[in-house]
C-alpha positions in Angstrom: 55.3 -39.3 -29.8 55.7 -43.0 -29.0 54.5 -45.1 -26.0 56.5 -48.0 -24.5 55.3 -50.4 -27.3 56.4 -48.0 -30.1 52.8 -47.2 -31.0 52.1 -43.7 -32.2 50.3 -41.6 -29.7 48.7 -38.3 -30.8 49.7 -35.1 -29.2 46.9 -33.3 -27.5 47.1 -29.8 -26.0 44.7 -30.6 -23.2 45.3 -27.3 -21.4 44.4 -25.4 -24.5 41.3 -27.5 -25.1 39.8 -26.8 -21.6 36.8 -24.4 -21.8 36.9 -21.9 -19.0 33.8 -21.0 -17.1 32.8 -18.4 -14.6 33.4 -21.0 -11.8 37.2 -21.0 -12.5 39.1 -19.5 -9.7 41.3 -16.9 -11.4 42.7 -19.3 -14.0 43.5 -17.6 -17.2 42.8 -14.1 -16.0 39.1 -14.9 -15.3 37.7 -13.5 -12.0 36.9 -16.0 -9.2 33.3 -16.9 -8.7 33.9 -17.9 -5.1 31.9 -16.1 -2.4 33.9 -13.6 -0.5 33.3 -12.5 3.0 29.7 -12.1 4.0 30.1 -8.9 5.9 32.6 -6.1 5.8 35.1 -6.3 8.6 34.5 -2.6 9.5 31.0 -3.6 10.8 31.7 -5.1 14.2 28.3 -4.2 15.6 25.8 -7.1 15.8 22.9 -4.7 15.4 24.2 -3.3 12.2 24.9 -6.7 10.7 21.4 -7.9 11.6 19.7 -4.7 10.3 21.6 -5.1 7.0 20.4 -8.7 6.7 16.8 -7.7 7.4 16.9 -4.9 4.8 18.4 -7.4 2.2 15.7 -9.9 3.2 12.9 -7.4 2.7 14.3 -6.5 -0.8 14.4 -10.1 -1.8 10.9 -10.7 -0.6 9.5 -7.8 -2.6 11.5 -8.5 -5.8 9.2 -11.3 -7.2 6.1 -9.1 -6.8 7.8 -6.2 -8.6 9.0 -8.4 -11.4 5.5 -9.9 -11.8 4.0 -6.4 -12.0 6.5 -5.6 -14.8 5.6 -8.8 -16.7 1.9 -8.1 -16.3 2.3 -4.6 -17.6 4.0 -5.8 -20.7 7.6 -4.8 -20.0 9.8 -6.6 -22.6 12.9 -6.6 -20.4 11.4 -9.0 -17.9 10.0 -12.5 -18.6 8.4 -15.2 -16.5 11.8 -16.9 -16.0 13.1 -13.9 -14.1 10.0 -14.0 -11.9 10.5 -17.7 -11.2 14.2 -17.2 -10.4 13.3 -14.3 -8.0 10.7 -16.5 -6.3 13.2 -19.3 -5.8 15.7 -16.8 -4.3 13.0 -15.4 -2.1 12.1 -18.9 -0.9 15.7 -19.6 0.0 15.9 -16.3 1.8 12.9 -17.2 3.9 14.4 -20.6 4.8 17.8 -19.0 5.7 16.0 -16.3 7.8 14.0 -19.0 9.6 17.1 -21.0 10.4 19.0 -18.0 11.5 16.2 -16.8 13.8 16.1 -20.3 15.4 19.8 -20.3 15.9 19.8 -16.9 17.5 17.0 -17.9 19.9 18.8 -21.1 20.8 22.0 -19.1 21.5 20.0 -16.6 23.7 18.4 -19.5 25.6 21.8 -21.1 26.2 23.3 -17.8 27.4 20.3 -17.3 29.8 20.9 -20.7 31.3 24.4 -19.9 32.3 24.5 -19.3 36.0 26.8 -16.6 37.3 
């Protein structure tokens, strides 16, 4: 292949040289890593959604303790990296729950200030 100055340019198969990762969005038959909907559309009740979030929150809070017990008891399937990852997820869950609680309280206050 030649460019405009008649210099030889190598041919590269760039599409073939791209390494695909889990973050690809369906390219090359790989599943998408994008987050889907947070809740199922069949759950329209606010109470059900909140109770599901609380149950998930409780599970994520207890997971680091359970993994740490497994590490201390000598379970070879769990290492300290798993515990640290679970602790980070738990910390993020606490931050999200705190922010969510604050937003719900703010929304309730705004609704209560509406005069009928």
